[in-house]
N, C-alpha and C positions, 0 to 999 in steps of 0.2 A: 184589116187582116192580122188574126190573132197574132199576138205575142208568142205563146206557149205552145209548140208545136206538139207536145207530149201532156197529154191527161193528166191531172192534179192524181203524184202518189198516191193518197185515200181517198178517190171516186170511189164512189158507190160504200165506203165506208162511213160511221157514225162517228164522230166528236164529240166536245164539250166546248161550250163558248166559252172562256175565260170569266169565273163570278164577274169580276169586278166591271164588265161589257155594258152597257149601258144603254138603253131603248125605250125612248119616251111614249111607245106605242105599246110596248111589251113589259110588262114591267118584272117580268121573269126570263128574260131574255138570258142577261148572264148567267152559265151554269145550267144552260139548258143544253142537251143532246141537239147535233146538228148533222146530218147527211150529206155530207160534201157530193153536187152533181158532180162538178168539173169547175176547171177557171170559168173564169164569166165572159175572157176576152174567146175562149174558145169557142162554149157556147152560141153565143150574138155576133162574132168575127167583128168584136170590134171594142175598144175599151171603154170600160163604166162611163168615164167623160166623156165619150159622142154617144152617147146614148141619150139621144135630146127628147123630151116628154118621157122614158121609159119610169113607171111607179117606184119599181124594186133600185133602180139607179138614183133617181132624186131621193129615194127616201135615204139610200148608203151617205148619198154626198151630204145630206141634213143631219142624221146622225154625226157622222164621223164629223164634220165640220165643229158642233157643236161641245164634241165630246168634250171632257177635263182629260183623260187623257190623251195627247196625243196620235194620231192614224195616218202611217206615211201616206201621201197622195201618188199611188203608182198603181201598176196593176196586177198588183198580188194577193188578186180577190177571189174569192170562190164563191160560186151560186149555191145554195143547197136549202134544204128541210128543216127547221124546228120538229120538234115531236108533236105538236100541234096541227103540223102538215105547212104552216105558212113558211112560201120561200124569203129568203132575204140574201142579201150580200153580204159579204163578211169577210174584212180584211186576215190573210194566214197570221198575223201578231197578235189577232184576237181570238186565234182558236188553241186548246190546249191539244199539239199535234203530236203524238207517240211516234213518231218515224225513227 
């Protein structure tokens, strides 16, 4: 069951991924535009930590686990698409949110 009862305040909007965020598969991940779809737990009805075998969740776990900058291990995670169309999970602390 999802933790977030309401959609992310910027669902459907484009924000920037902070420039310092690294992704081994995508060299230009940090600083790119990112269109938020919604909280991951609302889209999947469960935590990213419980999505066994889901490629987006596995990549997120590896990326954040190897990050030089600590990323909280919680469900403040959104799913969205970069400008190249690739979907990714991103922690809200990795986004430039102009709320």
